[in-house]
C-alpha positions as CSV (number, residue, x, y, z in Angstrom):
1,X,107.5,28.3,113.2
2,X,106.0,26.1,115.9
3,X,106.5,27.2,119.5
4,X,108.6,24.1,120.5
5,X,111.1,24.7,117.6
6,X,111.2,28.4,118.5
7,X,111.9,27.5,122.1
8,X,114.8,25.3,121.0
9,X,116.2,28.2,118.9
10,X,115.8,30.6,121.8
11,X,117.6,28.3,124.1
12,X,120.4,28.2,121.6
13,X,120.6,32.0,121.8
14,X,118.4,33.3,118.9
15,X,116.6,36.4,120.2
16,X,112.8,36.6,120.4
17,X,111.4,40.0,119.6
18,X,107.9,40.7,120.9
19,X,106.5,43.3,118.5
20,X,103.4,44.3,120.5
21,X,102.8,47.5,122.3
22,X,104.4,48.0,125.7
23,X,101.1,47.6,127.5
24,X,100.4,44.3,125.7
25,X,104.0,43.1,126.5
26,X,103.7,44.0,130.2
27,X,100.5,41.9,130.6
28,X,102.2,38.7,129.5
29,X,105.1,37.8,127.2
30,X,107.5,35.0,126.3
31,X,110.3,34.7,128.9
32,X,113.4,36.3,127.5
33,X,111.6,38.2,124.8
34,X,112.6,41.8,124.1
35,X,109.9,44.3,123.4
36,X,110.4,46.2,120.2
37,X,107.0,47.4,118.9
38,X,106.5,46.8,115.2
39,X,106.3,50.5,114.4
40,X,109.8,51.0,115.7
41,X,111.2,47.8,114.4
42,X,113.4,48.9,111.4
43,X,115.4,51.4,113.4
44,X,115.6,49.3,116.6
45,X,116.6,46.1,114.7
46,X,119.8,47.8,113.6
47,X,120.8,48.3,117.2
48,X,120.5,44.5,118.0
49,X,124.0,43.1,118.2
50,X,123.2,39.6,117.2
51,X,124.0,37.4,114.3
52,X,121.8,34.6,113.1
53,X,118.0,34.3,113.0
54,X,115.5,36.4,114.9
55,X,112.2,35.1,116.2
56,X,109.1,37.4,116.3
57,X,106.1,37.1,118.5
58,X,102.8,38.9,119.1
59,X,99.6,37.7,120.7
60,X,98.3,35.3,118.0
61,X,100.9,35.6,115.2
62,X,99.6,38.2,112.8
63,X,101.9,41.1,113.7
64,X,104.7,38.7,114.3
65,X,104.3,37.4,110.8
66,X,104.4,41.0,109.4
67,X,107.5,41.8,111.5
68,X,109.3,38.7,110.3
69,X,108.6,39.9,106.7
70,X,110.0,43.3,107.5
71,X,113.1,41.9,109.1
72,X,113.6,39.6,106.1
73,X,113.4,42.6,103.8
74,X,116.3,44.1,105.7
75,X,118.4,41.1,104.8
76,X,118.1,39.2,108.1
77,X,116.6,35.7,108.6
78,X,113.5,35.9,110.7
79,X,110.8,33.5,111.8
80,X,107.4,34.2,113.2
81,X,106.2,32.0,116.1
82,X,103.0,30.4,115.0
83,X,100.1,31.3,117.2
84,X,102.2,33.9,119.1
85,X,102.4,34.2,122.8
86,X,99.1,32.4,123.2
87,X,100.3,29.2,121.5
88,X,103.6,29.5,123.3
89,X,101.8,29.5,126.7
90,X,99.4,26.7,125.6
91,X,102.5,24.6,124.8
92,X,103.5,25.0,128.4
93,X,106.5,27.1,127.6
94,X,107.7,29.9,130.0
95,X,105.9,33.3,130.1
96,X,106.4,36.3,132.3
97,X,103.9,38.9,133.6
98,X,105.2,42.5,133.9
99,X,107.7,44.7,132.1
100,X,111.0,42.9,132.5
101,X,112.0,40.4,129.8
102,X,112.5,37.7,132.5
103,X,115.3,35.2,132.6
104,X,117.0,34.7,129.3
105,X,116.6,31.0,128.4
106,X,120.1,29.7,127.8
107,X,122.5,32.1,126.0
108,X,125.0,30.7,123.5
109,X,128.5,30.1,125.0
């Protein structure tokens, strides 16, 4: 999924899961993204209390794509953000440096 469409989904309340390591996430990540490394994804996903689609991201899209496939195998709808955090930033969309997820975009009412 292209970054602009993913941004619109995130603004509507669909969660973005950054599947990179903690160190990668802390360098720079999509504003509002939660860090759930891909190797912990199946167990952690069950703890997310959200309905609807999930968006996945990594640096350039490879791990994000694998994560979306894993999530889909668990019966959830998931989309990988094409080009990952790099493409998101190149599109002028908000990113955060540091460990906090940053401001959630616009949660659903």
